[in-house]
N, C-alpha and C positions, 0 to 999 in steps of 0.2 A: 268446830274448826275450819275455815275454806281455803282451799286451795286455788292457785292460779298459775297459769302454765303459757307460757310461749313458746313458740315451735319455731325452728330455723331450717332452711334446708330441704330435702327430698321429702316425698310421700310417705314411704317409711318413715321417717319422726312425726311426721303427721299421724299415722298410724299408731306409734310408740305410746305417746302422747294419750290418746284413746286409751289404751291398753292402761297407761299410766294412773290417770284418773278411775277406770275401772277401779285399781288395786287401792285405787286410797276412799273411795267411797266404799267399799266392803270395810274398812276400819273405822267407819262415820267420818269420813271428810265429805265437804261438800264442794263442790266446784262451782268457783264464781269468772266470770267474765271480766270483774272491775277489778285492776291490781289495788286501789285501795282498802278492800274490802278485806283482803289476802292476809292470813296466818302463814302460810307457805307459798313460797312462790318458786317456781321451777322453770328454768331455760334449760330447756329439748333443744340442743345443740348439733349441730354438722360439722366434720371435718373433711370433707371431700375436697375443698378450696381453702387455701391460707385465708382467703377473705372472711371466710365463717369465723376464723379463732379470733380475727380483729374487729368483727362483729360483738361477738362477746366478750372482749373485753370492755369493747366501747359499752355495752350493756350493764356489764356489771358497776361499772363505773357511775352510768347513771344512777342506776338502784340505788349504791349507796348514799347518795344524797339524798334521796326519795324516801327509800322504806323504815317504818319505825324499826326498835330497835327490838321489839320482841320477836319480828318477822324471822322466819329461817328461809334461806337461800340457798336452793341448791341447783346442782351443775347436772344435766343427764344427757343422751344421748350418745352418740360415735363419738364426739372430740372427748367425753369423758376419759376414756380408753387412752387415749393422748396425753394428759396429764399428770403429773405429780404433785405428791405431797406438798411440793415448795410452793405450788399455786396460795394455799391457804397463806404465806407469810407476804406475797404479792398482793390479793386481794382478799383481807382478812374479813370481808362481809359476808365472801362464801361461807356456809356455815356445812354441807354435805356436796360431794361428787361423789354419784351413782352411776355405773356401768350400766349399758343395755339390757344386761342378764340377770340383773341382781335387784330389779324392781320390786319385785315380792317382798325385797327387803327394807323397801321405803318407809312403812306405817311403823315398824320397828326399830330405825334409825330417828322417825322424827322421835318417837318416844322417848328416847334416849337422851337426845343430840344437848339436852342442856347449853352450855357456855362451849363445848367442846368444838372441835373440827372431825368430820368422819370422809373418809373415802371408803365407799360401800363396795367391795367384790364380793361375787360368790363362786368364782374359780369357774364356772362352765363356761364351756369353749363357746355354746349356742343355748338360747331359750326361746321357743316360738309361744309360750303363753295359749297352749292347745286350750286350755282350760277356760281363758280368761274372754266375756262377751266385753266390746268395746262399749263406752258409755256413748260414745257418738256427739256428744256437746260440742267439739270443734268443727267437726264437717257442717256442711251445708244439708238443706232438708233434701235433697234432689239426689246426690250422688253419696253411696255406701262403699268404701274402700275395704274389701276383706284379704287380710295377708293369707298367703299360703305357703309362703316362704323365706326364709332369712338368710342370710350370710351368703357368700359368693366364693367360688374354686376356680376360676377361671384366671385371675394373678395376671392380668394386664398391667402392663409395667409401671402405666402412670398412677394406677388404683391403690387407694388406700383400703377399699373397704375388705377386701378378706383378713386384713389384721386388726380391723376394731370392730367388724360384725362374726369375723369366724367364718368359717368355709359353711356353704348350704345344709342348711337342715330346714329338712318340709315337714308340716303341721298335716297332720293326719285327715284322710278324708272325711272322717266321720266329724271331726272338728268344725273343717269347714263348712260340710253343709249343716251343717247345725247352727252356722253364723248365717248362711245364706237365709234359712227359713225364717231366723231372728228380724234378717232384715225386708226380705219379702214382706212379713208380717206387721213392720213399720210403716210399710207404705212408700219407702225407697223407690226412685223411680229409673234408676241406674246403679250397675253393680259393678266394680271395679277389681278384678283379681289382681292382688297384688305382690310382687317379689323382685328380687333384682334379675335372676333370668329366669321367668315363670316355665317357658319352654322345659326345663329340666327338673319341675315338679314331678314327684312317684309318689303312691303311695297306694295301699292296700285297701280294696271295696270287695267285702264279701270272702275277701280268700285269695283273691287274684291279684296281680302286683297291675297297676293301670299308670298309664301317663299321662303328661298333660291334654293331650286331645281329648281322650277319654273326660276327664275333669270336664274342662272346658265345656263338653256337649252336653254332660250332664245338669251342669247350674243354667246351662240356656234352657233347656227341657224343663228343667222346677220353675224356672222362673220367666213362664211366658209371655209377663205384663212388664220386665224388665228389660232395659237393655243392659247388653253384657259387656264388657272390654277388660282389657288386661293388659297390663304393663310390669316389666319392660320385657322384650326379645332380644334373641341375639339372631348374626348369620348363620352361626354356623347350627346352632340347635335350633330354628325353627321351621319344623317340619312339613314334610307334604300332609300328612295326618293332622295336625294343625290347622293347615288351609284347607282340608276337606271337612274341618268341622265348624269350621268359619261358615263357609258354602253351604253347609247342611242347615243353618240356623240362622231364620229373616231377622232375629234380634240380638245376635253377635255384632258388633258395630265395627263397620268394612273400614277398620285401621289399626296400624302394627307400626310399634316404635320400635323402630330394626336401625339400631346406632351403626354407622359407619367410622366415626371418628378422622380417616384421612383419605385421599382419594391416592396417595403415594405408596406403591409397593414398600419401598423402604421404610417408611415411617409406619404403618402396619406392622412388618417384621419387628422392629424395634418397640412397638407398643405391646406385641407378644398377643395382638390379636389373630393370627392365624388362618388367616385369609387374603386374597387379595381382593384390588378392586375391581377386577373384572368378576371374581366370583362371585361380588356382591349384587355387582349390577346382574349377573344372569340369574342370582336368588330371587332378585326384584322381578326380573321378567317372567321368571316361574311361576311366581304370585299372583302376578299382575293375568300370565295367562289361562290362570284359573277364576281368579275374582277382577275382572278388566278394571273396575271400579274401585277397589282397593285404594286406600289414602295411604302411603309412608309415609311416616314423622322421623326425620333422622336426627344424631348427632354429631356434630364437627369439632374437633377439638385443633386449635391451631396454634403453630409455636411449641409444639413438641421438638425435644433437641436435637437439631439439627437438621430441621427441616428449612430446606435456601427456597429460593424462589419457585425452583423448576418443580419442587416438591408440592410447594401452596398452588402455584397453579394447575399442578395434577386435581389436585381435592377444587378446584374450581369448574374445572371441566368437568370432573364426576356430575358435580352438580347441575351442571348442565344436561347430562344425559341421563341423571336421575329424573330430573322435573319434577322435582319433590317440594309442595307448596309450602312447607313447615320442617325447619331446620333449627336445632338449635345449636347455636354455634358459643365456643367458649374457647376464651385463651388457657394453654396450657398453665398448670399450677403446680410447681415441684413439693408434693407430700414427704416428708422423712419418711423414712422407712420403707417406701417401695423399691421395686427394681431400678425404677427411672434413677431415683437418690442413689441409689449405689452404682449405678453403671452408666450414666451420663451428665452430662455438665449444663445447665440450664443455661445456653446461649445463644437465646434465642434474643433479643432485646425488648423488654416490655414497652417500647416505642413500636417495632416491627409487631409486637403481638396486637397491638391496638389496631394497626394498619389491617392488617389481616383480618381483624373478628369483623371491623366496619366493612370492607369488601364484600364479604361471605356476604352478611348481613345484605349488604345492598344486593348483590345477588339473588339471595333466598324472596326478597323484599321483591324483586322485578317478576322471577318465577311464579310467585304466589296473585300476583297483578293480574296477569295473563291467565291464570287459572280460574282465580275468582271470577275474572271478566267472563267467561263460559257459561258460569251459572247464573248470570240475568236471563231474566225469561222461565227458569226453572223453578219447579215446586219441590220443595224439603219439610221433612217431619221435623219439626223442631221440639225440644223439650223447655219449655221455659226454666229457666235457674237463677234468675235478679231482675229486681229494679231498677234504671235508673232515673235521669232527670225526662229525657225526650223519648229512650226506649228502655222497652221490655231484652232480655238478651237471654239467649238460648243456644243450645247445640245440637245440630242434626246428626244422623246417623253415620257420619264421616267424621266427626269431632270439629267441625266446623262451626263455629261461633257467626250467628245472626244478628243483628239488632231489628227486633220486631216494632213497629208503630204501633202506640199502646190503643188499648179499647177497654172499655169497663168492665168486661168479663175476664180479662186474664189473672191469673193467679199462678202463683210459682209451682212448677211438679207439673203443670197442664201442657198436654200434648197436642200441637197446632197441626195443620196444614198451611205453608209460609210460602208465599210466591218472591223470589228474590228480585226484586226493583230495580235497586243500585248499588254501587259501588264508592264510597267515599274512603278515600285513602286506601288501607289494607282491611276496614271495615266491610261487610255485607248488609243491607238493608233489604228488608224484606216487609211485606203484608200480609196478615194473617186473612185467609181465605173462609 
């Protein structure tokens, strides 16, 4: 029996898909990358934005017309926690809905499905699958993601994750380090420690309670030949101790994902972010004082309820002060069940959201171009990740993608010294030395 998986949304869903495949393989299933071969099809779906639901329903309709009658179709992921049994009436082609904490029960559900419809829950608030080693059939061969925690208890007013994933639950130190050893043995060149807010991880090491800074240091020292990255952090919890762990280990990538969301204190307060724009900028300044070349990646959400033109201009001003070469800009999407849904009207029009999204992305692009121009003539250490028609592509220690002119000796995972020679649009071009 073969299983095919499609994954939508964040990196957490990709990690969950790997765990899900591991559980099924332990029960005799075989993963296939080909839809036509599958006996079981799993859609691992995202609930963060409304567009994720729309994509899922569209995909169910497409699969309804092409799957064999004997293929079992499952809906998984955090979106599944938002669904009701009446989905089976609307989309009878769906056989199983399974929540993220119930993946251990999927083999049993598949064995008993017959012609029924099943909604699989296990009643647990959280499940980190401590004892399940991911198969890594979905990831590339260069970077391995290691989940260190799941869930979130920050309760930002716009975010559905605490309700779909539950509150924060940490994987054990031993389980994380066992997986790190497996990844290193498998030959991966980069390790990403993953969680909703990794800074808050804590666990027991030989009877002592430790935090994320110590875990990060231990992983870096256990894997001296690998680059180490972590995602995501939070402006309130990214501590000086974490900064010092990065500073002390040359193989920890000089990049941190530190979402700000808005430059308006009013909007930040309504988002329940619990910091001001000035406090965020001060935190970034403190980080750069310790590690001057640290790259900051941030998130910007435009169109939050009540955001007026002045509030949006404050966000643009923050981006100018931040001089961040990489920012993910999204329009607010109201999610049922969140505090924003209960307390605010979605009163910024879609047209204004679109306009502000384009303006913010344009500004980020301008800042990125200026920063990238400064790299021309410099030499960067790049690990190759993929091969294109005209270039090989890899990332440097700062998470910047560089297109490298090809040579016959190049291989995936190879580490190269690359001289940055040009900038074409937003793409850095380099020559292997």
